[in-house]
N, C-alpha and C positions, 0 to 999 in steps of 0.2 A: 450510597454506597455505589461506586460505579462498577462497570462490567467487569473489570479486571479482577476487582476483589472476589466477586462471586465465582469466577472461573480462572483458576490458576494453572490451567492445562497449557495454554501458549507459553506461561514462562517456565513450566517442566520441560516443554519440548526444546524451548531456546538453550536451557541450561544443558541439557544432554548433548545437543548439537555442537555447542561451544566444546564441551568435553571431548567429543569424537574429534573434532577438527584439532584441537590441541594434540591429542594422541597420534592423528595423522602427520602432524608437523614434526613431531619426536621422533617418527619412523622413517623420514625422508633420507636421515644419514645412512640408513641400513641398506639402501638400495644404490648407494655410491659405487658397489664393486661392478655393475653393469655400465657399458658405455651408454649415456643418454637415458639412463633409468631414474636418475636422480632429478633430472629436468621433467621427465614423465610424472614422476610421484610429485613434483613440485606443482606442476600444472594441474594435475588431479586434486591436490588440497585448494589451489586457487578456485577450481570450478565448484567445490564443495562449499568453499566459504562465499563465492557469489550466489550459489543456490540457497544457502540458508538466509542471506540478507534479503534475497528476493521474497522468500517465503514469509519471512518476519515484516517486510514491508506491505505484501498482500494482506496477511493477517491484520496488521494495524490499520490498513485503509479500510478493509471490510467491517472491521468492528466500528470503526469512526462513522462509515455510512449506515450501518445497520443502527446504530444510536442516533443519528440524524433524521432517519427515516422514522424511528420511534419518536423521536422529539416533535417532528412536523406532522404525525398521525398519517403517513403515506403507507398504503398498503402494500403488501409483499416485501417487508423489510429483508427478508431472507434473501432476497436477489442480490444482495450486496456481496454474496459469495460465490455467485455465479459470473464468468467474465463479461460476456455481452449482456446478460441482464443487468449487471452493475450499471452501465452507461444509461440503459433504460431507466433503471431506478433512480439516477443522478436527474436525468431529463423530468421525471414524474416529481422529484422533490422541487426541482427549479421552475417546475410548471412550464416548461417549453414542449414543444411539438416531438412527438416521437420519431417522425422523420429526420430529424437532426442527427439522428445516428449515423446516417450516410455521410454527413459533413465531417465526422470525426476520422475518417479513413483516409481523408485527402491530406496529404503531408503537413503544409503550413496552415491551410485553414482549421485543420483539427485542433492546432494548438490555440488559436484565436478562439474557436468556439469553446474549447474547454475552460478557458478563463471565463468568459462570459456566463457559462454554466455555473462555475464555481462562485461567481459574484451574485447569480441570482440564488443559488443554496445559501450563502452568506446571509442574503436578505431575508430568505425563508426561515431563518432560525433566529431573526432580529439582530444579526451584526451587521456592521457598516460592510458596503459592497466591496471597499478596497481589498478585503481579505482575499477575495478571489484573484486579484492581481499578484499577490505575494506569492502565488504558486511558481511563478517563474523566477523568484529569488532562490538560489541552490539550496541553502541550508534551511532556511525559514520556511520555504515551502513545504518542508516535511512535517511542520508542526500545524500548518492550516486545517487539516481534516480532523485532527485531535482537538484544536482549538474550538473549532464548530461544533464538534460533537459534545464535548465534556464540559467545557465552560459555561458558567451560569449567565 
């Protein structure tokens, strides 16, 4: 039984959010009487859609990291839900030094070290290291954390 089967709360939150966004999209024409109000309402709806997508991606990655930490018996799996601690948890899973966290805040260097770290995470869960390189492929990169977490 996977973690989503046990906890349906994220799915319920996503469903309610989608219904709220649809309601706002239907309300945009009501603001058409004021000049510029329709554009402002459309921007608000776009912001809300982006916020929901960001929250859904954050929950997905956090669930995947927590599952990977549990799979590799890494202590403090709950760190997957705290932003900076999330990076430290990934470094612990990858068995890399914690001072590497400084490198993640350097623009180009951070991307390279993130790929190296995900390659080590893939090896930690007994998968080929090239799965870490797939993070830079736009659509496929979204599936990497889930595959590493829940694939047998």
